Biopython code that builds the backbone (N, CA, C, O; Angstrom):
import numpy as np
from Bio.PDB.StructureBuilder import StructureBuilder

atoms = [
    (1, "UNK", "N", (4.448, -96.729, 58.625)),
    (1, "UNK", "CA", (3.681, -95.661, 59.189)),
    (1, "UNK", "C", (3.810, -94.444, 58.294)),
    (1, "UNK", "O", (4.793, -94.273, 57.572)),
    (2, "UNK", "N", (2.810, -93.622, 58.362)),
    (2, "UNK", "CA", (2.824, -92.421, 57.539)),
    (2, "UNK", "C", (1.582, -91.594, 57.786)),
    (2, "UNK", "O", (0.766, -91.904, 58.654)),
    (3, "UNK", "N", (1.455, -90.544, 57.012)),
    (3, "UNK", "CA", (0.317, -89.641, 57.134)),
    (3, "UNK", "C", (-0.626, -89.852, 55.961)),
    (3, "UNK", "O", (-0.187, -90.050, 54.828)),
    (4, "UNK", "N", (-1.918, -89.809, 56.237)),
    (4, "UNK", "CA", (-2.935, -89.905, 55.188)),
    (4, "UNK", "C", (-3.773, -88.636, 55.246)),
    (4, "UNK", "O", (-4.244, -88.237, 56.311)),
    (5, "UNK", "N", (-3.954, -88.008, 54.088)),
    (5, "UNK", "CA", (-4.726, -86.772, 54.007)),
    (5, "UNK", "C", (-6.174, -87.090, 53.658)),
    (5, "UNK", "O", (-6.438, -87.849, 52.725)),
    (6, "UNK", "N", (-7.111, -86.515, 54.402)),
    (6, "UNK", "CA", (-8.543, -86.668, 54.150)),
    (6, "UNK", "C", (-9.059, -85.342, 53.609)),
    (6, "UNK", "O", (-9.266, -84.391, 54.362)),
    (7, "UNK", "N", (-9.262, -85.291, 52.315)),
    (7, "UNK", "CA", (-9.663, -84.045, 51.662)),
    (7, "UNK", "C", (-11.037, -83.568, 52.141)),
    (7, "UNK", "O", (-11.273, -82.363, 52.237)),
    (8, "UNK", "N", (-11.936, -84.492, 52.440)),
    (8, "UNK", "CA", (-13.296, -84.133, 52.854)),
    (8, "UNK", "C", (-13.308, -83.288, 54.125)),
    (8, "UNK", "O", (-14.137, -82.388, 54.255)),
    (9, "UNK", "N", (-12.407, -83.562, 55.058)),
    (9, "UNK", "CA", (-12.362, -82.777, 56.305)),
    (9, "UNK", "C", (-11.140, -81.873, 56.387)),
    (9, "UNK", "O", (-10.927, -81.189, 57.388)),
    (10, "UNK", "N", (-10.334, -81.876, 55.317)),
    (10, "UNK", "CA", (-9.103, -81.082, 55.261)),
    (10, "UNK", "C", (-8.226, -81.344, 56.484)),
    (10, "UNK", "O", (-7.722, -80.417, 57.118)),
    (11, "UNK", "N", (-8.058, -82.620, 56.797)),
    (11, "UNK", "CA", (-7.244, -83.011, 57.939)),
    (11, "UNK", "C", (-6.439, -84.254, 57.622)),
    (11, "UNK", "O", (-6.632, -84.880, 56.580)),
    (12, "UNK", "N", (-5.541, -84.609, 58.518)),
    (12, "UNK", "CA", (-4.661, -85.757, 58.316)),
    (12, "UNK", "C", (-4.822, -86.772, 59.435)),
    (12, "UNK", "O", (-5.271, -86.451, 60.536)),
    (13, "UNK", "N", (-4.445, -88.000, 59.127)),
    (13, "UNK", "CA", (-4.389, -89.087, 60.091)),
    (13, "UNK", "C", (-2.974, -89.650, 60.087)),
    (13, "UNK", "O", (-2.304, -89.661, 59.055)),
    (14, "UNK", "N", (-2.527, -90.117, 61.245)),
    (14, "UNK", "CA", (-1.278, -90.857, 61.353)),
    (14, "UNK", "C", (-1.661, -92.325, 61.281)),
    (14, "UNK", "O", (-2.424, -92.804, 62.121)),
    (15, "UNK", "N", (-1.146, -93.048, 60.295)),
    (15, "UNK", "CA", (-1.566, -94.427, 60.039)),
    (15, "UNK", "C", (-0.381, -95.370, 60.218)),
    (15, "UNK", "O", (0.722, -95.090, 59.750)),
    (16, "UNK", "N", (-0.621, -96.495, 60.904)),
    (16, "UNK", "CA", (0.394, -97.530, 61.090)),
    (16, "UNK", "C", (-0.096, -98.795, 60.393)),
    (16, "UNK", "O", (-1.212, -99.259, 60.624)),
    (17, "UNK", "N", (0.773, -99.350, 59.524)),
    (17, "UNK", "CA", (0.432, -100.552, 58.773)),
    (17, "UNK", "C", (1.307, -101.719, 59.205)),
    (17, "UNK", "O", (2.456, -101.530, 59.604)),
    (18, "UNK", "N", (0.758, -102.929, 59.122)),
    (18, "UNK", "CA", (1.531, -104.138, 59.364)),
    (18, "UNK", "C", (2.481, -104.312, 58.172)),
    (18, "UNK", "O", (2.033, -104.291, 57.026)),
    (19, "UNK", "N", (3.749, -104.479, 58.416)),
    (19, "UNK", "CA", (4.752, -104.544, 57.347)),
    (19, "UNK", "C", (4.600, -105.772, 56.449)),
    (19, "UNK", "O", (4.974, -105.722, 55.277)),
    (20, "UNK", "N", (4.064, -106.860, 56.969)),
    (20, "UNK", "CA", (3.935, -108.075, 56.164)),
    (20, "UNK", "C", (2.665, -108.096, 55.322)),
    (20, "UNK", "O", (2.676, -108.596, 54.197)),
    (21, "UNK", "N", (1.575, -107.559, 55.856)),
    (21, "UNK", "CA", (0.291, -107.655, 55.161)),
    (21, "UNK", "C", (-0.192, -106.312, 54.610)),
    (21, "UNK", "O", (-1.102, -106.269, 53.781)),
    (22, "UNK", "N", (0.412, -105.230, 55.065)),
    (22, "UNK", "CA", (-0.004, -103.865, 54.738)),
    (22, "UNK", "C", (-1.420, -103.549, 55.225)),
    (22, "UNK", "O", (-2.058, -102.615, 54.740)),
    (23, "UNK", "N", (-1.901, -104.340, 56.190)),
    (23, "UNK", "CA", (-3.193, -104.051, 56.799)),
    (23, "UNK", "C", (-3.012, -102.945, 57.829)),
    (23, "UNK", "O", (-1.993, -102.878, 58.516)),
    (24, "UNK", "N", (-3.999, -102.096, 57.925)),
    (24, "UNK", "CA", (-3.958, -101.001, 58.896)),
    (24, "UNK", "C", (-4.099, -101.564, 60.303)),
    (24, "UNK", "O", (-5.035, -102.309, 60.594)),
    (25, "UNK", "N", (-3.149, -101.197, 61.183)),
    (25, "UNK", "CA", (-3.212, -101.665, 62.565)),
    (25, "UNK", "C", (-3.624, -100.557, 63.522)),
    (25, "UNK", "O", (-4.140, -100.825, 64.607)),
    (26, "UNK", "N", (-3.394, -99.313, 63.119)),
    (26, "UNK", "CA", (-3.793, -98.185, 63.968)),
    (26, "UNK", "C", (-3.957, -96.930, 63.117)),
    (26, "UNK", "O", (-3.290, -96.759, 62.097)),
    (27, "UNK", "N", (-4.860, -96.058, 63.561)),
    (27, "UNK", "CA", (-5.075, -94.775, 62.890)),
    (27, "UNK", "C", (-5.388, -93.737, 63.966)),
    (27, "UNK", "O", (-6.284, -93.921, 64.790)),
    (28, "UNK", "N", (-4.638, -92.655, 63.939)),
    (28, "UNK", "CA", (-4.845, -91.568, 64.889)),
    (28, "UNK", "C", (-5.252, -90.330, 64.101)),
    (28, "UNK", "O", (-4.497, -89.852, 63.254)),
    (29, "UNK", "N", (-6.441, -89.812, 64.379)),
    (29, "UNK", "CA", (-6.916, -88.608, 63.708)),
    (29, "UNK", "C", (-6.238, -87.400, 64.331)),
    (29, "UNK", "O", (-6.295, -87.199, 65.544)),
    (30, "UNK", "N", (-5.601, -86.604, 63.498)),
    (30, "UNK", "CA", (-4.885, -85.419, 63.968)),
    (30, "UNK", "C", (-5.802, -84.195, 63.882)),
    (30, "UNK", "O", (-6.722, -84.174, 63.064)),
    (31, "UNK", "N", (-5.566, -83.188, 64.706)),
    (31, "UNK", "CA", (-6.462, -82.026, 64.735)),
    (31, "UNK", "C", (-6.350, -81.111, 63.515)),
    (31, "UNK", "O", (-7.155, -80.192, 63.366)),
    (32, "UNK", "N", (-5.382, -81.341, 62.651)),
    (32, "UNK", "CA", (-5.211, -80.491, 61.478)),
    (32, "UNK", "C", (-4.561, -81.245, 60.344)),
    (32, "UNK", "O", (-4.378, -82.461, 60.409)),
    (33, "UNK", "N", (-4.212, -80.510, 59.299)),
    (33, "UNK", "CA", (-3.595, -81.090, 58.107)),
    (33, "UNK", "C", (-2.081, -81.091, 58.257)),
    (33, "UNK", "O", (-1.494, -80.094, 58.680)),
    (34, "UNK", "N", (-1.444, -82.214, 57.910)),
    (34, "UNK", "CA", (0.014, -82.301, 57.867)),
    (34, "UNK", "C", (0.415, -82.093, 56.402)),
    (34, "UNK", "O", (-0.015, -82.863, 55.543)),
    (35, "UNK", "N", (1.218, -81.086, 56.098)),
    (35, "UNK", "CA", (1.585, -80.813, 54.705)),
    (35, "UNK", "C", (2.373, -81.962, 54.074)),
    (35, "UNK", "O", (3.140, -82.642, 54.756)),
    (36, "UNK", "N", (2.180, -82.175, 52.768)),
    (36, "UNK", "CA", (2.961, -83.181, 52.050)),
    (36, "UNK", "C", (4.435, -82.812, 52.136)),
    (36, "UNK", "O", (4.795, -81.639, 52.041)),
    (37, "UNK", "N", (5.286, -83.818, 52.317)),
    (37, "UNK", "CA", (6.719, -83.572, 52.433)),
    (37, "UNK", "C", (7.148, -83.190, 53.837)),
    (37, "UNK", "O", (8.301, -82.814, 54.050)),
    (38, "UNK", "N", (6.237, -83.280, 54.800)),
    (38, "UNK", "CA", (6.572, -82.934, 56.190)),
    (38, "UNK", "C", (7.651, -83.872, 56.708)),
    (38, "UNK", "O", (7.565, -85.085, 56.519)),
    (39, "UNK", "N", (8.656, -83.321, 57.352)),
    (39, "UNK", "CA", (9.737, -84.107, 57.954)),
    (39, "UNK", "C", (9.950, -83.649, 59.389)),
    (39, "UNK", "O", (9.683, -82.498, 59.734)),
    (40, "UNK", "N", (10.427, -84.552, 60.208)),
    (40, "UNK", "CA", (10.744, -84.204, 61.582)),
    (40, "UNK", "C", (12.089, -83.490, 61.668)),
    (40, "UNK", "O", (12.926, -83.610, 60.773)),
    (41, "UNK", "N", (12.278, -82.770, 62.720)),
    (41, "UNK", "CA", (13.538, -82.083, 62.981)),
    (41, "UNK", "C", (14.055, -82.521, 64.330)),
    (41, "UNK", "O", (13.277, -82.726, 65.262)),
    (42, "UNK", "N", (15.361, -82.666, 64.441)),
    (42, "UNK", "CA", (15.985, -83.063, 65.693)),
    (42, "UNK", "C", (16.833, -81.905, 66.192)),
    (42, "UNK", "O", (17.612, -81.315, 65.443)),
    (43, "UNK", "N", (16.668, -81.593, 67.462)),
    (43, "UNK", "CA", (17.436, -80.516, 68.079)),
    (43, "UNK", "C", (18.155, -81.081, 69.293)),
    (43, "UNK", "O", (17.538, -81.683, 70.172)),
    (44, "UNK", "N", (19.454, -80.881, 69.330)),
    (44, "UNK", "CA", (20.242, -81.369, 70.451)),
    (44, "UNK", "C", (19.803, -80.674, 71.729)),
    (44, "UNK", "O", (19.676, -79.450, 71.771)),
    (45, "UNK", "N", (19.572, -81.465, 72.771)),
    (45, "UNK", "CA", (19.217, -80.911, 74.071)),
    (45, "UNK", "C", (17.753, -80.510, 74.189)),
    (45, "UNK", "O", (17.359, -79.913, 75.192)),
    (46, "UNK", "N", (16.960, -80.818, 73.209)),
    (46, "UNK", "CA", (15.541, -80.419, 73.268)),
    (46, "UNK", "C", (14.724, -81.494, 73.944)),
    (46, "UNK", "O", (13.511, -81.347, 74.090)),
]
sb = StructureBuilder()
sb.init_structure("model")
sb.init_model(0)
sb.init_chain("A")
sb.init_seg("    ")
for serial, (resi, resn, name, xyz) in enumerate(atoms, 1):
    if name == "N":
        sb.init_residue(resn, " ", resi, " ")
    sb.init_atom(name, np.array(xyz, "f"), 0.0, 1.0, " ", f" {name:<3s}", serial, name[0])
structure = sb.get_structure()
């Protein structure tokens, strides 16, 4: 899974691939652009 940037609409998609075939199994269009190098943060008790 990862993010794919669509330059034409200046937005990102969250993409899930099958690990054995690398075929796309799901794509979720996000309302905005996710910057390259984006990482999640974990906060205790959040």
